[in-house]
C-alpha positions in Angstrom: 244.0 4.5 23.0 245.8 5.1 26.3 245.5 1.5 27.4 247.4 0.4 24.2 250.0 3.1 24.9 250.4 1.9 28.5 250.9 -1.7 27.3 253.3 -0.6 24.5 255.3 1.4 27.1 256.2 -1.9 28.8 257.5 -4.4 26.2 258.8 -7.7 27.5 262.4 -6.9 26.4 262.6 -3.6 28.3 266.0 -3.4 30.0 265.4 -0.2 32.0 263.9 -2.0 35.0 263.8 -5.5 36.3 260.7 -7.6 35.7 259.3 -6.9 39.2 259.5 -3.1 38.9 258.3 -3.2 35.3 255.2 -5.3 36.3 254.4 -2.9 39.2 254.8 0.1 37.0 252.5 -1.4 34.4 249.9 -2.2 37.0 250.0 1.4 38.3 249.5 2.9 34.9 246.7 0.5 34.0 245.0 1.4 37.3 245.4 5.1 36.6 244.0 4.5 33.1 240.9 2.7 34.6 240.3 5.5 37.1 240.5 8.1 34.4 238.1 6.1 32.3 235.6 5.7 35.1 235.8 9.5 35.9 235.2 10.4 32.2 232.1 8.1 32.2 230.7 9.6 35.3 231.3 13.1 34.2 233.4 14.1 37.2 236.3 15.6 35.1 236.4 18.4 32.7 236.0 17.3 29.1 236.5 13.6 28.4 239.1 13.2 31.2 241.5 11.1 29.2 242.7 13.4 26.5 245.6 15.0 28.6 247.2 11.5 28.8 246.7 10.6 25.1 250.2 11.7 24.2 252.0 9.5 26.7 255.2 8.1 25.4 257.1 5.0 26.5 259.8 7.0 28.3 257.3 9.2 30.0 255.2 6.3 31.2 258.3 4.6 32.6 259.4 7.8 34.4 255.9 8.4 35.8 255.6 4.8 37.0 259.1 4.7 38.5 258.5 8.1 40.2 255.2 6.8 41.7 256.8 3.6 42.9 259.7 5.5 44.5 257.3 7.9 46.2 255.2 5.0 47.6 258.3 3.3 48.9 259.6 6.5 50.5 256.3 7.1 52.2 256.1 3.5 53.4 259.7 3.7 54.9 258.7 7.0 56.6 255.6 5.5 58.1 257.5 2.4 59.2 260.3 4.4 60.9 257.7 6.5 62.7 255.9 3.3 63.8 259.1 1.8 65.1 260.0 5.0 66.9 256.5 5.0 68.6 256.9 1.4 69.7 260.4 2.0 71.1 259.3 5.3 72.7 256.8 3.3 74.8 258.7 0.1 75.5 262.1 1.6 76.4 260.9 3.8 79.3 258.6 1.0 80.6 261.6 -1.4 80.6 263.7 1.1 82.5 261.0 1.9 85.0 260.3 -1.8 85.6 264.0 -2.8 86.0 264.9 0.2 88.3 261.9 0.9 90.5 263.1 3.9 92.4 261.0 7.1 92.3 264.0 9.1 91.0 264.5 6.7 88.0 260.8 6.7 87.2 260.4 10.5 87.2 263.7 11.1 85.4 262.8 8.5 82.7 259.4 10.0 82.2 260.8 13.6 81.9 263.7 12.7 79.6 261.6 10.5 77.3 258.8 13.1 77.3 261.1 15.9 76.1 262.8 13.6 73.6 259.5 12.5 72.0 258.4 16.2 71.9 261.7 17.1 70.1 261.4 14.2 67.6 257.8 15.1 66.8 258.7 18.8 66.3 261.5 17.8 64.0 259.8 15.2 61.8 256.1 16.2 61.8 256.4 18.7 59.0 253.2 20.4 57.8 251.3 19.9 61.0 250.0 22.6 63.3 251.6 23.2 66.7 248.5 22.0 68.5 248.9 18.5 66.9 252.4 18.2 68.3 251.3 19.3 71.7 248.4 16.9 71.6 250.6 14.0 70.6 253.2 14.8 73.3 250.4 15.1 75.9 249.0 11.8 74.9 252.4 10.2 75.2 253.0 11.8 78.6 249.6 10.5 79.8 250.5 7.0 78.9 253.8 7.3 80.8 252.0 8.8 83.8 249.6 5.8 83.9 252.6 3.5 83.9 254.2 5.6 86.7 251.0 5.0 88.8 251.5 1.3 88.4 255.3 1.3 88.8 255.5 3.5 91.9 252.5 2.1 93.8 253.8 -0.6 96.2 252.1 -3.9 96.0 249.2 -4.4 98.5 249.6 -7.0 101.2 246.7 -9.4 101.1 247.3 -11.2 104.4 246.1 -8.5 106.9 
């Protein structure tokens, strides 16, 4: 019954969304239907497991699917921005320390970037415990300290 309602919720002439969003929303609802069907067969849900969704309407199905798509895209953009930040947070100080190999530059770069990463983590890592932010900052500082060891150490002369 739900599968028919899901299919009816997405007629081909639907003008609310473009074809790509419509197809993605239909796939999401069909997969949700299949998960509920599997749960009801295995007995992991209360009752039959599908009845709460038996009254789904076309508009409700579209709203659920659009909301789920928007949430997935938002989470992806959040993960992507944090990944880019992590890459830049490692590459930028290494470039600075490589191009300007004085001890003052190396130690200032490490200190400034360490504090900046700690602030960014504290601002954007909502819902985490303080120890997680401290651990992430310590791991980042450890990577920079390893790079300091290679940047500050003068090259050995091999002709002695």
